[in-house]
C-alpha positions as CSV (number, residue, x, y, z in Angstrom):
1,M,-15.7,-20.1,-0.3
2,E,-16.4,-17.4,2.4
3,Y,-13.9,-17.1,5.0
4,Y,-13.5,-15.2,8.1
5,E,-11.6,-15.0,11.3
6,S,-11.3,-12.8,14.4
7,I,-9.6,-12.7,17.9
8,L,-9.6,-10.5,20.6
9,W,-6.2,-9.9,22.7
10,S,-5.2,-8.6,25.9
11,R,-2.3,-6.2,26.4
12,L,0.6,-8.0,28.8
13,D,2.5,-4.5,29.4
14,I,-0.5,-2.0,29.9
15,P,-3.7,-2.1,30.4
16,G,-5.8,-2.7,26.8
17,H,-7.6,-4.6,24.9
18,E,-8.0,-5.2,20.5
19,V,-9.8,-7.4,18.2
20,A,-8.9,-8.1,14.8
21,E,-10.7,-9.5,12.1
22,Q,-9.3,-11.1,8.8
23,R,-11.2,-11.7,5.6
24,Q,-11.4,-12.9,2.0
25,T,-12.5,-10.3,-0.2
26,V,-13.0,-10.5,-4.6
27,H,-9.4,-8.9,-4.9
28,G,-7.7,-10.3,-2.2
29,W,-7.3,-10.0,1.9
30,Q,-8.8,-7.7,4.7
31,L,-7.2,-7.3,8.1
32,R,-8.9,-4.7,10.2
33,G,-9.3,-4.0,13.8
34,V,-9.5,-1.6,17.1
35,A,-7.3,-1.5,19.8
36,V,-8.1,0.3,23.1
37,F,-5.3,0.8,25.2
38,V,-3.5,3.7,27.9
39,H,-0.8,5.4,27.2
40,E,1.0,7.8,29.5
41,E,-2.7,7.6,31.6
42,K,-4.3,8.6,28.7
43,P,-7.0,6.8,26.8
44,C,-6.0,5.5,23.3
45,R,-8.7,4.1,20.5
46,L,-6.9,3.1,17.6
47,E,-8.6,1.5,14.3
48,Y,-7.3,-0.3,11.0
49,D,-7.6,-1.3,7.9
50,I,-5.5,-3.3,5.6
51,R,-6.0,-4.5,2.4
52,C,-3.6,-6.5,0.9
53,G,-3.6,-8.5,-2.2
54,V,-4.0,-12.3,-2.9
55,D,0.1,-13.1,-2.4
56,W,-1.0,-11.4,1.5
57,Q,1.5,-7.8,0.4
58,T,0.4,-4.6,1.5
59,E,-1.6,-2.1,-0.9
60,L,-3.8,0.0,1.1
61,V,-3.4,1.0,4.8
62,T,-5.8,3.1,6.9
63,L,-5.7,4.5,10.4
64,A,-7.7,6.6,12.7
65,G,-8.5,7.1,16.1
66,N,-7.3,9.1,19.3
67,V,-4.2,9.3,21.4
68,G,-5.4,11.4,24.1
69,E,-6.6,14.6,22.8
70,K,-4.5,14.1,19.0
71,T,-6.4,12.9,16.9
72,I,-5.0,10.2,14.8
73,A,-5.0,10.2,10.5
74,L,-3.1,8.1,8.1
75,E,-3.4,6.5,4.8
76,L,-0.7,4.5,2.7
77,L,-0.7,3.2,-0.5
78,R,2.1,0.5,-1.6
79,N,1.8,0.4,-5.6
80,P,2.4,-2.7,-7.8
81,A,5.8,-1.5,-8.1
82,G,6.5,-1.3,-4.5
83,E,6.5,2.0,-3.8
84,W,4.4,3.5,-0.8
85,S,3.2,7.2,-0.4
86,M,1.4,8.6,2.5
87,H,-2.0,10.9,1.7
88,G,-0.5,11.3,-1.9
89,S,3.5,12.0,-1.3
90,K,5.6,9.2,-2.2
91,V,7.6,8.0,1.0
92,W,10.6,6.5,-0.8
93,E,12.6,5.1,1.9
94,L,9.6,2.4,2.1
95,T,10.1,1.2,-1.2
96,D,11.0,-2.3,-1.5
97,C,8.8,-3.4,1.3
98,D,6.4,-5.7,1.0
99,D,4.2,-5.8,5.0
100,I,3.1,-2.7,7.4
101,D,3.9,-2.9,11.0
102,L,1.6,-1.7,13.4
103,N,4.3,-0.9,16.3
104,F,0.7,-1.4,18.4
105,S,-0.3,-4.3,17.5
106,P,-0.5,-8.4,17.1
107,S,-1.9,-8.4,14.3
108,T,0.4,-7.4,11.5
109,N,2.6,-10.3,12.4
110,M,0.3,-12.1,10.5
111,L,1.2,-10.7,6.9
112,P,4.7,-11.7,6.7
113,I,3.7,-15.3,8.0
114,R,0.6,-15.8,5.5
115,R,3.0,-14.2,2.6
116,L,5.8,-15.9,3.5
117,E,3.9,-19.8,3.9
118,L,7.5,-20.8,4.9
119,A,7.9,-24.2,6.3
120,V,9.3,-26.0,9.5
121,G,12.7,-24.8,9.8
122,E,12.7,-22.2,7.1
123,S,13.7,-18.4,8.0
124,A,13.3,-15.6,5.7
125,R,14.2,-11.8,6.3
126,V,11.3,-8.8,5.0
127,R,11.0,-5.4,5.1
128,A,8.1,-4.0,6.7
129,A,7.1,-0.1,6.7
130,W,7.0,0.7,10.1
131,V,4.5,2.9,11.7
132,R,6.2,3.7,14.9
133,F,3.5,4.8,18.2
134,P,3.4,7.6,19.5
135,G,4.6,9.5,17.1
136,F,3.1,7.6,13.9
137,T,6.4,7.9,12.1
138,L,7.4,5.8,9.0
139,E,10.7,3.4,8.8
140,V,12.1,0.4,7.5
141,L,12.1,-2.4,9.6
142,E,14.4,-5.1,8.5
143,Q,12.9,-8.1,10.8
144,T,13.8,-12.2,10.5
145,Y,10.6,-14.6,10.8
146,S,12.0,-18.5,11.5
147,R,9.5,-21.4,11.7
148,T,10.5,-23.3,14.9
149,G,7.3,-25.5,14.6
150,A,3.7,-26.1,13.2
151,T,2.2,-23.0,15.2
152,S,5.5,-21.3,16.1
153,Y,7.9,-18.6,14.9
154,R,10.9,-16.6,15.8
155,Y,10.6,-13.3,15.3
156,E,13.8,-11.0,15.3
157,S,14.6,-7.3,14.7
158,A,17.1,-4.7,15.2
159,N,20.0,-6.6,14.1
160,G,18.7,-10.0,16.8
161,K,18.7,-7.6,19.5
162,F,15.0,-7.9,20.2
163,R,13.3,-11.2,19.5
164,R,10.5,-13.0,20.5
165,D,8.9,-16.4,20.0
166,L,5.6,-16.3,18.7
167,T,2.7,-19.0,19.0
168,V,0.0,-18.8,16.2
169,D,-3.0,-20.5,15.4
170,E,-4.2,-21.6,11.8
171,A,-4.9,-18.4,10.6
172,G,-1.6,-16.9,11.6
173,F,-2.8,-14.5,14.4
174,V,-0.5,-14.5,16.8
175,L,-1.8,-16.8,20.0
176,E,1.1,-15.7,22.4
177,Y,3.2,-12.6,22.1
178,P,6.0,-12.9,25.1
179,D,5.9,-9.7,27.6
180,F,3.2,-8.0,25.4
181,W,0.0,-9.7,24.1
182,R,-2.0,-12.9,25.1
183,A,-5.0,-14.0,22.8
184,D,-8.3,-13.7,25.3
185,A,-10.8,-15.3,22.7
186,R,-10.9,-16.4,18.3
187,W,-13.4,-17.2,16.2
188,G,-13.6,-18.5,12.5
189,L,-15.9,-19.1,9.8
190,Q,-15.3,-21.3,6.6
191,A,-18.1,-22.0,4.8
192,E,-18.8,-22.9,1.1
193,A,-20.8,-19.6,0.0
194,K,-24.4,-19.6,-1.6
195,K,-24.8,-20.4,-4.7
């Protein structure tokens, strides 16, 4: 079975767009995209490639691009024991984080949504490895996802101080993230692979 979904978002808080795609791979799932936006009157371009296992747990993250004149290059690995490393050095505080969360993108909300497979009315707390923008520092981000409808989730972080009601599509992509992102177009392909 071939599986492919793509989406285009507009930023609502600043000028910018992002395109992302997810596809099934031999070893699990791939989520990759490009975000272009303005930060402090400087153009930014960030490309990411996230590889997940069949269970949607993050295994490899690469991030590259520019924020104004600053070049960004980041590689994160998560091993089966739940330990994370950046450029080969262990980041012990991220141990037991299942997901990556890119602060500048709505794409990574998909990861816990797909991984948890919550039923309507269910909630779950998760720990994410949070890549903060613009410093690209790493922190643990405690999050709660509550499925409030067939295509809706309540997302909470910062002990409930940050809260947004997200609308998603059947692939798990966020369609509406109030105040920050809105989907402009999406496309998908699910077809039998040729024998």
